[in-house]
VEXDREN-2710 file (C-alpha; in Angstrom, 1 decimal):
% VEXDREN-2710
k/r/px/py/pz
1/MET/269.4/95.3/178.1
2/ILE/269.2/91.8/176.3
3/GLU/267.1/89.3/177.9
4/ASN/268.5/86.0/178.7
5/TYR/267.5/83.2/176.2
6/SER/267.2/79.8/178.1
7/GLU/265.4/76.9/178.6
8/ASP/263.0/78.9/180.7
9/THR/261.9/81.2/177.9
10/ILE/260.5/78.1/175.8
11/GLN/256.6/77.9/176.5
12/THR/254.4/75.1/175.6
13/LEU/250.8/76.2/175.3
14/ASP/247.9/73.7/175.4
15/TRP/245.5/74.1/172.7
16/LYS/243.0/76.6/174.1
17/GLU/245.4/79.0/175.7
18/HIS/247.3/79.2/172.1
19/ILE/243.9/80.0/170.2
20/ARG/243.2/82.6/172.9
21/ARG/246.6/83.9/172.7
22/ARG/247.2/84.0/168.7
23/PRO/243.2/84.0/167.6
24/GLY/244.4/85.5/164.4
25/MET/245.9/82.2/163.2
26/TYR/242.6/80.6/163.4
27/ILE/239.9/83.1/162.5
28/GLY/241.9/85.9/160.8
29/LYS/241.0/89.2/162.4
30/LEU/239.0/89.9/165.5
31/GLY/236.9/93.2/164.9
32/ASP/233.5/94.0/166.6
33/GLY/231.3/92.9/163.9
34/ASN/231.2/96.0/161.8
35/TYR/232.8/94.4/158.9
36/ALA/231.5/91.1/157.1
37/ASP/234.9/89.5/157.9
38/ASP/235.1/90.1/161.3
39/GLY/235.9/87.2/163.7
40/ILE/232.3/86.7/165.1
41/TYR/231.0/85.8/161.9
42/VAL/233.9/83.4/161.2
43/LEU/232.9/81.6/164.4
44/LEU/229.2/81.3/163.1
45/LYS/230.8/80.2/159.8
46/GLU/232.9/77.3/161.6
47/VAL/229.7/75.9/163.3
48/MET/227.6/76.2/160.0
49/ASP/230.2/74.4/157.8
50/ASN/229.8/71.3/160.1
51/ALA/226.0/71.4/159.9
52/ILE/226.3/72.0/155.8
53/ASP/228.8/69.1/155.6
54/GLU/225.9/66.8/157.2
55/TYR/223.4/67.9/154.7
56/MET/226.1/67.5/151.7
57/MET/226.4/64.0/152.9
58/GLY/222.6/63.4/152.8
59/PHE/221.4/63.9/156.3
60/GLY/218.9/66.5/157.5
61/LYS/217.4/69.1/155.2
62/LYS/217.1/72.1/157.5
63/ILE/219.2/74.0/159.9
64/ASP/217.8/76.4/162.5
65/VAL/219.9/79.5/163.4
66/THR/219.0/81.8/166.2
67/VAL/221.2/85.1/166.8
68/GLN/219.9/87.1/169.8
69/ASP/221.6/89.4/172.4
70/GLY/225.2/88.1/171.4
71/GLN/224.2/84.6/171.7
72/VAL/224.4/82.1/168.6
73/THR/222.4/78.9/168.5
74/VAL/222.8/76.3/165.5
75/ARG/220.9/73.4/165.4
76/ASP/221.3/70.7/162.5
77/TYR/219.4/67.6/161.9
78/GLY/222.2/65.5/160.6
79/ARG/223.6/62.2/162.0
80/GLY/224.5/63.7/165.4
81/ILE/228.2/63.5/166.8
82/PRO/228.8/59.8/168.2
83/LEU/227.9/60.5/172.0
84/GLY/231.1/59.2/173.4
85/LYS/233.2/61.6/171.2
86/VAL/231.1/65.0/171.9
87/ILE/233.8/66.3/174.2
88/ASP/236.7/65.4/172.4
89/VAL/235.4/67.0/168.9
90/VAL/235.4/70.4/170.6
91/SER/238.3/70.3/172.9
92/LYS/240.9/68.1/171.4
93/MET/242.9/69.4/168.3
94/ASN/243.1/67.4/165.3
95/THR/240.2/65.3/166.4
96/GLY/237.2/64.9/164.0
97/ALA/235.7/62.3/161.6
98/LYS/236.5/64.5/158.4
99/TYR/240.0/62.9/158.1
100/ASP/237.9/59.9/157.0
101/SER/237.0/60.7/153.5
102/LYS/234.5/57.8/153.2
103/VAL/232.5/59.5/156.1
104/PHE/233.0/63.3/154.8
105/LYS/233.9/63.1/151.3
106/LYS/233.8/66.7/150.0
107/SER/233.6/68.8/153.2
108/VAL/234.9/72.0/154.2
109/GLY/236.5/71.4/157.6
110/LEU/239.2/69.0/157.3
111/ASN/241.8/70.0/160.0
112/GLY/239.7/69.4/163.2
113/VAL/240.3/73.1/164.5
114/GLY/237.3/75.3/163.5
115/VAL/234.7/74.4/166.2
116/LYS/237.7/74.2/168.9
117/ALA/238.4/77.6/168.1
118/VAL/234.7/78.7/168.5
119/ASN/234.9/76.9/172.0
120/ALA/238.1/78.6/173.1
121/LEU/236.9/82.0/172.0
122/SER/233.5/82.1/173.7
123/ILE/232.8/82.8/177.2
124/ASN/230.0/80.1/177.2
125/PHE/229.9/77.3/174.6
126/MET/227.4/74.4/174.8
127/ILE/227.3/71.4/172.4
128/GLN/224.6/68.8/172.4
129/ALA/224.3/65.5/170.3
130/PHE/221.2/63.7/169.5
131/ARG/221.7/60.2/168.2
132/ASP/219.2/57.3/167.7
133/GLY/217.1/58.3/171.0
134/GLU/219.9/59.4/173.2
135/THR/221.5/62.6/173.9
136/LYS/224.9/64.0/175.3
137/LYS/225.5/67.5/176.5
138/ALA/228.6/69.5/177.6
139/GLU/229.3/73.0/178.6
140/PHE/232.6/74.9/178.2
141/SER/233.8/78.5/179.1
142/CYS/236.9/79.7/177.2
143/GLY/237.7/76.1/176.2
144/GLU/237.6/75.0/179.9
145/ILE/234.8/72.2/180.6
146/LYS/232.5/73.3/183.2
147/ALA/229.7/70.7/182.8
148/ASP/229.7/67.2/181.6
149/PHE/226.4/65.5/181.5
150/PRO/225.4/62.0/181.4
151/VAL/223.9/60.3/178.3
152/GLU/219.9/60.7/178.6
153/ALA/217.2/59.4/176.5
154/THR/215.4/61.7/174.3
155/LYS/212.6/62.2/171.8
156/SER/214.4/64.6/169.8
157/PRO/215.5/64.0/166.3
158/ASN/219.1/63.2/165.4
159/GLY/221.5/66.1/164.9
160/THR/223.8/68.6/166.8
161/LEU/222.8/71.5/168.9
162/VAL/225.6/74.1/169.3
163/GLN/225.3/77.3/171.3
164/PHE/228.1/80.0/172.2
165/ASN/228.5/83.5/173.2
166/PRO/231.7/85.2/172.0
167/ASP/234.1/86.2/174.7
168/GLY/233.8/90.1/175.0
169/ASN/237.4/90.4/176.3
170/ILE/238.6/89.4/172.9
171/PHE/235.8/90.7/170.6
172/GLU/235.4/94.2/172.4
173/ASN/232.1/95.7/172.1
174/PHE/230.9/93.2/169.3
175/ASN/227.5/93.3/168.0
176/PHE/226.0/90.9/165.3
177/LYS/224.6/92.7/162.2
178/GLU/221.8/90.6/160.6
179/GLU/222.6/91.7/157.1
180/TYR/226.1/90.2/157.2
181/ILE/224.5/86.8/158.7
182/GLU/221.8/86.8/156.0
183/ASP/224.3/87.1/153.3
184/LEU/226.5/84.3/154.9
185/LEU/223.4/81.9/155.4
186/LYS/221.9/82.7/151.7
187/ASN/225.2/81.6/150.2
188/TYR/224.8/78.4/151.7
189/THR/221.2/77.8/150.5
190/TYR/222.5/78.8/146.8
191/LEU/225.0/76.0/147.0
192/ASN/222.8/73.4/148.5
193/ALA/219.5/73.4/146.7
194/GLY/216.8/71.7/148.8
195/LEU/218.2/73.0/152.2
196/THR/216.3/75.3/154.2
197/ILE/218.0/77.4/156.8
198/ASN/215.6/79.2/159.3
199/PHE/217.2/82.2/160.7
200/ASN/215.5/84.2/163.6
201/GLY/212.3/82.9/162.4
202/LYS/212.7/83.4/158.7
203/ALA/213.2/80.7/156.2
204/TYR/215.9/80.8/153.4
205/GLN/216.1/78.3/150.3
206/SER/217.1/78.2/146.9
207/LYS/215.6/76.4/143.9
208/ASN/217.9/77.4/141.2
209/GLY/221.3/77.3/142.8
210/LEU/223.8/79.7/141.4
211/LEU/221.3/81.3/139.0
212/ASP/219.5/82.5/142.1
213/LEU/222.9/83.9/143.7
214/LEU/223.7/85.8/140.5
215/ASP/220.1/87.0/140.4
216/GLU/220.6/88.3/143.9
217/LYS/223.9/90.0/143.6
218/MET/223.5/91.7/140.2
219/THR/222.8/95.4/140.6
220/GLU/221.8/95.7/136.9
221/PRO/220.3/93.5/134.3
222/GLY/222.3/90.9/132.5
223/LEU/222.7/91.2/128.6
224/TYR/221.3/88.0/128.2
225/PRO/219.7/85.2/130.3
226/ILE/222.1/83.8/133.1
227/ILE/223.7/80.6/131.5
228/GLN/223.8/77.9/134.0
229/LEU/226.1/74.7/133.6
230/LYS/226.5/72.0/136.2
231/ASP/227.6/68.5/136.8
232/PRO/227.7/66.8/140.3
233/ASP/231.0/68.5/141.3
234/LEU/230.9/71.6/139.5
235/GLU/228.5/74.5/139.0
236/ILE/228.8/77.4/136.8
237/ALA/226.8/80.6/136.3
238/ILE/227.7/83.2/133.8
239/THR/226.4/86.5/132.1
240/HIS/227.6/89.9/131.0
241/THR/226.6/93.4/131.9
242/THR/227.5/96.9/130.8
243/GLN/229.4/97.7/133.9
244/TYR/233.3/97.7/133.9
245/GLY/235.4/95.1/135.4
246/GLU/234.9/91.5/136.4
247/GLU/232.7/90.1/139.1
248/TYR/233.1/86.6/140.6
249/TYR/231.7/84.7/143.4
250/THR/233.5/81.3/143.9
251/PHE/232.8/78.4/146.4
252/VAL/234.6/75.3/147.3
253/ASN/232.6/72.6/149.1
254/GLY/230.1/75.3/150.2
255/GLN/232.9/77.7/151.4
256/HIS/232.8/81.2/149.9
257/THR/236.5/81.7/148.8
258/THR/236.4/85.4/148.8
259/GLN/240.0/85.5/147.4
260/GLY/239.5/83.0/144.9
261/GLY/242.3/80.5/144.1
262/THR/243.0/77.8/141.6
263/HIS/239.3/77.2/140.6
264/LEU/238.8/81.0/139.7
265/ILE/242.2/81.1/137.8
266/ALA/241.1/78.0/135.8
267/PHE/237.7/79.3/135.1
268/ARG/239.1/82.6/133.8
269/GLU/241.4/80.8/131.6
270/ALA/238.9/78.3/130.5
271/MET/236.4/81.0/129.5
272/VAL/238.9/82.8/127.4
273/LYS/240.1/79.7/125.6
274/THR/236.5/78.5/125.0
275/VAL/235.4/81.7/123.5
276/ARG/238.3/82.2/121.4
277/GLU/237.7/78.7/119.8
278/PHE/234.1/79.2/119.4
279/TYR/234.3/82.6/117.4
280/ASN/237.7/81.4/115.8
281/LYS/239.2/84.7/116.7
282/ASN/242.0/85.7/119.1
283/PHE/240.1/88.0/121.1
284/ASP/242.0/90.0/123.8
285/VAL/241.5/88.6/127.4
286/ALA/240.2/91.8/128.6
287/ASP/237.7/92.1/126.0
288/ILE/236.2/88.5/126.6
289/ARG/236.0/89.3/130.2
290/GLN/235.0/93.0/130.5
291/GLY/231.6/93.2/132.3
292/ILE/231.5/89.5/133.2
293/VAL/229.5/88.4/136.2
294/ALA/230.0/84.7/137.1
295/ALA/229.8/82.2/139.9
296/VAL/231.8/79.0/140.3
297/SER/231.1/76.3/142.9
298/ILE/233.4/73.1/142.9
299/LYS/233.5/70.1/145.0
300/ILE/236.9/68.6/145.9
301/GLU/238.0/65.8/148.0
302/GLU/240.4/67.1/150.9
303/PRO/240.7/70.5/149.6
304/VAL/243.7/72.6/150.7
305/PHE/243.3/76.2/151.5
306/GLU/246.0/78.8/151.8
307/SER/244.7/79.8/155.5
308/GLN/242.5/78.5/158.3
309/THR/239.9/81.1/157.2
310/LYS/239.8/79.2/154.1
311/THR/239.2/82.3/151.8
312/LYS/241.6/81.2/148.9
313/LEU/241.8/77.6/147.4
314/GLY/245.3/76.3/146.9
315/SER/244.4/72.6/145.8
316/LYS/245.7/71.6/142.5
317/ASP/243.9/68.3/142.2
318/MET/240.2/67.3/142.5
319/SER/241.2/64.6/144.8
320/PRO/244.4/62.9/145.9
321/GLY/245.9/61.3/142.8
322/GLY/242.9/62.6/140.5
323/ALA/242.5/65.2/137.7
324/SER/244.0/68.6/138.2
325/VAL/241.3/71.2/138.9
326/ARG/242.7/73.2/135.9
327/ASN/242.2/70.3/133.5
328/TYR/238.6/69.5/134.9
329/ILE/237.4/73.0/134.8
330/THR/238.8/73.6/131.4
331/ASP/237.3/70.5/129.9
332/PHE/234.0/71.2/131.6
333/VAL/233.8/74.9/130.3
334/LYS/234.9/73.6/126.8
335/GLN/232.2/71.2/126.5
336/HIS/229.4/72.6/128.1
337/LEU/229.6/76.4/127.2
338/ASP/230.5/75.6/123.6
339/ASN/227.5/73.3/123.4
340/PHE/225.2/75.9/125.0
341/LEU/226.7/78.5/122.6
342/HIS/226.1/76.6/119.5
343/LYS/222.4/75.9/120.7
344/HIS/221.5/79.4/121.6
345/GLY/222.9/81.6/118.7
346/ASP/220.9/84.6/119.9
347/ILE/223.1/84.6/123.2
348/ALA/226.3/83.9/121.1
349/ASP/225.5/86.8/119.2
350/ILE/225.0/89.1/122.3
351/ILE/228.4/87.9/123.6
352/HIS/229.9/88.6/120.3
353/LYS/228.7/92.1/120.0
354/LYS/229.8/92.9/123.7
355/ILE/233.2/91.7/123.0
356/LEU/233.4/93.8/119.9
357/GLU/232.3/97.0/122.0
358/SER/235.0/96.4/124.5
359/GLU/237.5/95.9/121.9
360/LYS/236.4/99.3/120.3
361/GLU/236.6/100.9/123.4
362/ARG/239.9/99.5/124.4
363/LYS/241.7/100.4/121.3
364/ALA/240.3/104.0/121.4
365/ILE/242.2/104.5/124.6
366/SER/245.1/102.3/124.3
367/GLY/247.4/105.4/123.4
368/ILE/246.0/107.4/126.3
369/GLN/246.5/104.3/128.7
370/LYS/250.1/103.9/127.8
371/LEU/251.1/107.4/128.3
372/ALA/248.9/107.4/131.6
373/LYS/250.9/104.4/132.9
374/GLU/254.1/105.9/132.0
375/ARG/253.0/109.1/133.9
376/ALA/252.1/107.1/137.0
377/LYS/255.6/105.4/136.9
378/LYS/257.3/108.9/136.8
379/VAL/255.2/110.6/139.5
380/SER/256.8/109.7/142.8
381/LEU/253.6/108.4/144.6
382/HIS/255.5/108.1/147.7
383/ASN/256.3/111.5/148.1
384/LYS/253.5/113.3/146.4
385/LYS/250.1/111.7/146.5
386/LEU/250.6/108.5/148.4
387/ARG/252.1/107.8/152.0
388/ASP/252.4/104.2/151.9
389/CYS/252.3/101.6/154.7
390/ARG/254.5/98.4/155.2
391/ILE/251.9/95.7/154.6
392/HIS/249.3/95.2/152.1
393/TYR/246.2/93.3/151.3
394/ASN/248.1/90.8/148.8
395/SER/251.0/90.4/151.2
396/ASN/251.8/87.4/153.1
397/GLU/251.5/89.1/156.6
398/GLN/249.0/88.0/159.0
399/ARG/247.6/91.4/159.5
400/LYS/246.9/92.0/155.8
401/LEU/243.2/91.9/156.3
402/GLU/243.7/95.2/158.6
403/SER/245.6/97.0/155.7
404/SER/243.8/100.5/154.7
405/ILE/244.1/103.4/152.7
406/PHE/242.5/106.8/153.4
407/ILE/241.6/108.9/150.4
408/THR/241.3/112.6/151.7
409/GLU/241.3/116.1/150.2
410/GLY/243.8/118.8/151.2
411/ASP/247.3/119.0/152.5
412/SER/246.0/119.8/156.1
413/ALA/243.5/116.7/156.4
414/SER/246.2/114.4/154.9
415/GLY/248.9/115.8/157.0
416/SER/246.8/115.2/160.2
417/ILE/246.0/111.7/159.1
418/THR/249.5/110.8/158.1
419/LYS/251.1/112.0/161.5
420/ALA/248.4/109.9/163.3
421/ARG/248.1/107.0/161.4
422/ASP/249.8/103.3/162.2
423/VAL/252.5/103.4/159.3
424/THR/252.5/99.5/159.4
425/SER/249.0/99.0/158.0
426/GLN/247.4/102.5/157.1
427/ALA/248.2/104.4/153.9
428/VAL/247.1/107.9/153.0
429/PHE/246.3/109.2/149.4
430/SER/245.8/113.0/149.0
431/LEU/243.4/114.4/146.5
432/LYS/244.0/117.9/145.0
433/GLY/240.6/119.6/145.2
434/LYS/237.1/118.0/144.3
435/PRO/237.4/115.2/141.8
436/LEU/235.5/115.1/138.4
437/ASN/232.1/113.8/138.3
438/THR/232.4/110.6/136.3
439/TYR/228.9/109.4/136.0
440/GLY/228.1/108.7/132.2
441/LEU/231.7/109.0/131.1
442/THR/233.9/106.2/129.7
443/ARG/236.9/104.5/130.9
444/LYS/239.0/107.0/129.0
445/ILE/238.6/109.4/131.7
446/VAL/240.5/107.3/134.1
447/TYR/243.5/107.7/132.1
448/GLU/243.2/111.0/131.2
449/ASN/242.4/112.6/134.6
450/GLU/245.7/112.6/136.6
451/GLU/244.0/112.4/140.0
452/PHE/242.0/109.3/139.1
453/ASN/244.9/107.8/137.2
454/LEU/247.3/107.9/140.1
455/LEU/244.5/106.6/142.5
456/GLN/244.0/103.6/140.2
457/ALA/247.7/103.0/140.3
458/ALA/248.1/103.5/143.9
459/LEU/245.2/100.8/144.6
460/ASN/246.8/98.8/141.7
461/ILE/243.2/97.8/140.5
462/GLU/243.7/98.2/136.6
463/GLU/243.6/94.5/136.2
464/GLY/241.0/93.7/138.8
465/LEU/240.7/93.0/142.5
466/GLU/243.6/90.2/142.6
467/THR/246.1/92.9/142.8
468/LEU/244.3/95.4/145.2
469/ARG/246.9/96.6/147.7
470/TYR/244.5/97.5/150.8
471/ASN/241.6/95.6/152.3
472/HIS/240.0/98.9/153.2
473/VAL/239.7/101.7/150.9
474/ILE/238.4/104.7/153.2
475/ILE/237.0/107.8/152.1
476/ALA/237.9/110.5/154.6
477/THR/236.6/113.8/154.0
478/ASP/235.3/116.9/156.2
479/ALA/231.8/116.7/157.8
480/ASP/230.3/119.7/155.6
481/VAL/228.8/120.2/152.4
482/ASP/232.0/120.2/150.3
483/GLY/233.1/116.9/152.1
484/MET/229.9/115.2/151.3
485/HIS/230.0/116.1/147.8
486/ILE/233.8/114.7/147.5
487/ARG/232.3/111.5/149.0
488/LEU/229.6/111.3/146.5
489/LEU/232.1/112.0/143.5
490/LEU/234.4/109.1/144.7
491/ILE/231.7/106.7/145.3
492/THR/230.4/107.6/141.7
493/PHE/233.9/107.1/140.5
494/PHE/234.1/103.5/142.1
495/LEU/230.6/102.5/141.0
496/GLN/231.2/103.6/137.5
497/PHE/234.6/102.0/136.7
498/PHE/235.3/99.5/139.7
499/PRO/231.9/98.4/140.9
500/GLU/233.5/94.8/142.4
501/LEU/235.6/96.9/144.9
502/VAL/232.2/98.0/146.4
503/LYS/230.3/94.6/146.0
504/ASN/233.1/92.9/147.6
505/GLY/232.9/95.2/150.7
506/HIS/236.2/97.0/150.3
507/LEU/234.9/100.5/150.4
508/TYR/234.2/102.4/153.5
509/ILE/233.3/106.1/154.7
510/LEU/235.2/107.3/157.8
511/GLN/233.1/108.9/160.5
512/THR/234.9/111.6/162.4
513/PRO/233.5/113.4/165.4
514/LEU/231.5/116.7/164.7
515/PHE/232.1/117.8/168.4
516/ARG/234.6/117.8/171.1
517/VAL/232.9/118.3/174.6
518/ARG/235.4/118.7/177.6
519/ASN/236.0/119.9/181.1
520/LYS/239.1/119.8/183.2
521/LYS/238.8/116.3/184.0
522/GLU/237.4/114.6/180.9
523/THR/237.0/114.8/177.0
524/ARG/234.4/113.1/174.9
525/TYR/234.2/113.2/171.1
526/CYS/230.7/113.2/169.8
527/TYR/229.6/112.1/166.4
528/SER/225.9/113.3/166.6
529/ASP/223.8/115.9/168.0
530/GLU/222.5/113.4/170.6
531/GLU/225.9/112.4/171.6
532/ARG/226.8/116.1/172.2
533/ASN/223.7/116.5/174.4
534/ASN/224.4/113.5/176.3
535/ALA/228.2/114.8/176.9
536/ILE/226.9/118.0/178.0
537/LYS/224.6/116.4/180.6
538/LYS/227.5/114.3/181.7
539/LEU/230.1/116.8/182.0
540/GLY/228.0/119.7/183.3
541/ALA/227.1/123.2/182.1
542/ALA/230.9/124.4/182.3
543/ALA/231.9/122.0/179.7
544/GLU/233.6/123.5/176.6
545/ILE/232.2/122.7/173.5
546/THR/234.1/122.7/170.0
547/ARG/232.4/122.2/166.6
548/PHE/234.9/120.3/164.1
549/LYS/234.3/122.0/160.7
550/GLY/237.1/120.1/159.0
551/LEU/239.6/117.2/159.4
552/GLY/242.4/119.7/159.2
553/GLU/241.1/121.2/162.6
554/ILE/241.9/117.9/164.5
555/SER/245.2/117.7/165.9
556/PRO/247.3/114.5/165.0
557/ASP/247.4/113.5/168.5
558/GLU/243.5/113.7/168.5
559/PHE/243.1/111.9/165.1
560/LYS/244.8/108.6/166.9
561/HIS/241.6/108.2/168.6
562/PHE/239.6/108.3/165.5
563/ILE/241.5/106.0/163.1
564/GLY/242.9/103.5/165.6
565/ARG/241.1/100.3/166.9
566/ASP/237.9/101.8/167.7
567/MET/237.6/103.7/164.3
568/ARG/234.0/104.3/163.0
569/LEU/233.4/103.2/159.4
570/ASP/230.5/103.1/157.5
571/GLN/230.5/100.3/154.8
572/VAL/229.5/101.3/151.3
573/ARG/227.2/98.4/150.2
574/MET/225.3/97.7/147.1
575/LYS/222.4/95.4/146.5
576/LYS/220.2/94.6/143.7
577/GLU/217.2/96.7/145.2
578/ASP/219.7/99.7/145.5
579/ALA/219.3/100.3/141.7
580/ALA/222.6/101.8/141.3
581/LYS/221.9/103.1/137.9
582/GLU/218.8/104.9/138.9
583/LEU/220.5/106.4/141.9
584/LEU/223.6/107.6/140.1
585/ASP/221.4/109.0/137.4
586/PHE/219.1/110.9/139.6
587/TYR/221.9/112.4/142.1
588/MET/225.0/112.5/139.7
589/GLY/223.3/112.8/136.2
590/LYS/222.1/115.9/134.2
591/ASN/218.6/116.4/135.6
592/THR/219.4/119.4/137.4
593/PRO/216.0/120.7/138.1
594/ASP/214.5/117.6/139.3
595/ARG/217.5/117.4/141.7
596/GLN/217.1/121.0/142.7
597/THR/213.7/120.4/143.8
598/PHE/214.4/117.3/145.7
599/ILE/217.1/119.0/147.8
600/ILE/214.9/122.1/148.5
601/ASP/212.0/119.7/149.7
602/ASN/214.2/117.7/151.8
603/LEU/216.5/120.6/153.3
604/VAL/217.5/120.5/156.9
605/VAL/219.3/123.5/158.2
606/ASP/222.3/122.5/160.6
607/GLU/222.2/125.5/163.1
608/GLU/225.7/124.7/163.8
609/MET/226.9/125.6/160.4
610/LEU/225.2/129.0/160.3
END
């Protein structure tokens, strides 16, 4: 039956109803806090952006942040919202001072939406402004005003206090992870030298800007000291490492543009052009940028982003009617990097040597690479190795951030996942047996080994993360010794050849239940011995207990519970202190006797597996 389409079907939603019904338009995906790009962190970021804008305009030298029991509190010491507009700025769309570029010249929040979204998506929201000895406070719930307090005298310094609790009906079972919040806040300090952010009693600050950022992010030493170049509107930090791929951290007016944009494109072009002209050689682009680690921070008047979450810059100009972003960055890099290389011949020599080494390796595998690409095209990925989904990370769909690919081993496991998956956003790639241990091998093996060549083609990452087809790359293996080994081999492969995939938070491990405990009335899936024991107590002694030894033993109907909305994923993270090279050398290298001794000394017997 076709529904009647009439005037009655046309609805007009007020601002808060629209945000609550379509939150993805304002904060991207929702999530529960297990991923760094989940909505609860976007809420914090929206409030922080306002506080940072005050600092950037020269007001206040610190920001206090507290996150406890699901409640977030942010106190800045800027100018404070004009008291007569406190309610309007958090409850009326398209209301704010940032439309006036004289008051906020190079801010992030320009469309008057961010803090309203925080208000609408919070079960409790409070805002209080302190301004010239007076204060004004208002309280809301889900965007509805609950208390409007009169203006009172105060001895507190100027600034703004925001406190909110995300709505648990929208962000189900959410939980803030301090490590993600720390990363977010640290980035703000790297981009605002002199700013102190106090988070749950710990102070974060940076003296050296992007140099400190790279030093924190790099997991292996640079081939030369980090080059730092800056002027009032642009700061760049550059070095090279021995790792494969390219690694970039880009920012606009303090906003971390995780998907890059016009400023990153301009920098990559400018880097190539400047290096070619300096050495007077037409080096291949890939050889110049192989192993590069760089950070770019630019300040733009009235920036244009490609979404409300501001992860990709779309602006072409530095300001309305001003110089183009591309020309500005090109001229800056040409002048400052060229001057630097002329003054530091030792570093110029290291870069030259690195380029020549990359060129030598690239030429050595060029023939194999060409054949591998042709082979990948001929193989029907859709019918053999890859069961694709309908949307991808680099699509324009709203759900692109939810796109996933499961990498699994064996026909039975991949078959179960394929039947249970969401065909709209979840793809499956099937491995044939255990992959090769790639530690210590060169990029040549990626093209010689059919499994790795086809996996690289499926992910579309040969040219870098810009073309990555899935936001979540999920390793799904059995919860036994062989499954754990396959996990390690795949992680080794990505760390060895595509470390940026890991560092940008795209690699995950799927956790599947070890046990099923059920009686006639209820079924519980347990991921640990503790969960199993609690389930037995709950369901009684008559409960039936099943130990899953492989993914293939789990029926597609059951699998739907484990790869749906409540899917348990462990993100593979890599920080400087992880010492990735040392870890891989010990666990995946050729020191077999030492590793054997370590395993024996730390052996834990799983009685369920005996």
